[in-house]
C-alpha positions in Angstrom: -67.0 101.6 190.6 -63.5 101.8 189.4 -61.8 104.8 188.0 -62.2 103.6 184.4 -66.0 103.5 184.9 -66.1 107.0 186.3 -63.9 108.3 183.5 -66.2 106.7 180.8 -69.3 108.2 182.4 -67.8 111.7 182.8 -66.1 111.7 179.4 -66.8 114.8 177.3 -68.9 114.2 174.2 -66.8 113.9 171.1 -69.6 115.1 168.7 -68.7 117.7 166.2 -71.4 120.3 167.0 -70.1 122.7 164.4 -70.6 120.1 161.7 -74.1 119.4 163.1 -74.9 123.1 163.0 -73.8 123.2 159.3 -75.7 120.1 158.3 -78.7 120.2 156.0 -80.9 118.5 158.6 -80.2 121.3 161.2 -80.8 124.0 158.6 -84.2 122.3 157.8 -85.0 122.2 161.5 -84.2 125.9 162.0 -86.2 126.8 158.9 -89.2 124.9 160.0 -89.0 126.4 163.5 -88.6 130.0 162.1 -91.4 129.4 159.6 -93.8 128.9 162.5 -92.4 131.1 165.3 -91.8 134.4 163.5 -95.2 134.8 161.9 -97.1 133.7 165.0 -94.9 136.0 167.3 -95.6 138.9 165.0 -99.3 138.2 164.9 -99.5 137.9 168.7 -97.5 141.1 169.1 -99.8 143.0 166.7 -102.9 141.6 168.4 -101.5 142.8 171.8 -100.6 146.2 170.5 -104.1 146.6 168.9 -105.6 145.7 172.3 -103.5 148.2 174.2 -104.2 150.9 171.6 -107.9 150.2 171.8 -107.8 150.3 175.6 -106.0 153.6 175.5 -107.7 155.5 172.7 -111.1 153.8 172.1 -112.8 154.2 175.5 -116.3 154.3 174.1 -115.8 151.2 172.0 -114.1 149.2 174.7 -116.8 150.1 177.3 -119.6 148.9 175.0 -121.7 146.4 177.0 -121.8 142.9 175.6 -123.8 141.0 178.2 -124.8 142.9 181.4 -121.8 144.6 182.9 -119.4 142.6 180.7 -118.0 144.9 178.0 -115.9 144.5 174.9 -112.7 145.5 176.8 -113.1 142.6 179.2 -113.9 140.2 176.4 -110.8 141.2 174.4 -108.7 141.1 177.6 -109.8 137.5 178.2 -109.2 136.7 174.6 -105.6 137.8 175.1 -105.3 135.1 177.8 -107.0 132.6 175.6 -104.6 133.4 172.8 -101.7 132.4 174.9 -103.1 129.0 175.6 -104.2 128.5 171.9 -100.8 129.5 170.6 -99.0 127.3 173.1 -101.2 124.3 172.1 -100.7 125.1 168.4 -96.9 125.2 168.8 -96.7 122.0 170.8 -98.8 120.2 168.1 -96.6 121.7 165.4 -93.4 120.8 167.2 -94.6 117.2 167.7 -95.4 116.8 164.0 -92.7 118.8 162.3 -89.8 119.6 164.6 -89.4 116.7 166.9 -88.9 114.1 164.2 -86.0 116.1 162.6 -84.5 116.9 166.1 -84.7 113.2 166.9 -82.8 112.3 163.7 -80.1 114.8 164.5 -79.8 113.7 168.1 -79.6 110.0 167.0 -76.9 110.7 164.4 -74.9 112.6 167.0 -75.3 109.9 169.6 -74.3 107.2 167.1 -71.3 109.2 166.0 -70.3 109.8 169.6 -70.6 106.1 170.4 -68.5 105.1 167.4 -65.9 107.7 168.3 -65.4 106.2 171.8 
């Protein structure tokens, strides 16, 4: 490889990221992301705090047997773990449907602009 090839490969991108950040597409992407993430994060946090408070202050309730020696506390604790996987799967599905198409459009427009600028 000659020096020209190395310079072309290592060239800094010329995309105007400030303009991308101010574009309507990027604002739409941020709005769609926040519309999902903030309510779900708040819901998960509330669910976790309720679990912790129940474990700390509702000993009788949490030690109520469900099946054999499995009690409500154990069931709710396992539900905390299940919630993590459910929310992760839900977010991936949401991102694939709503966020990724917008992000792809933004990326493609930046790459085209970068290619044209070179």
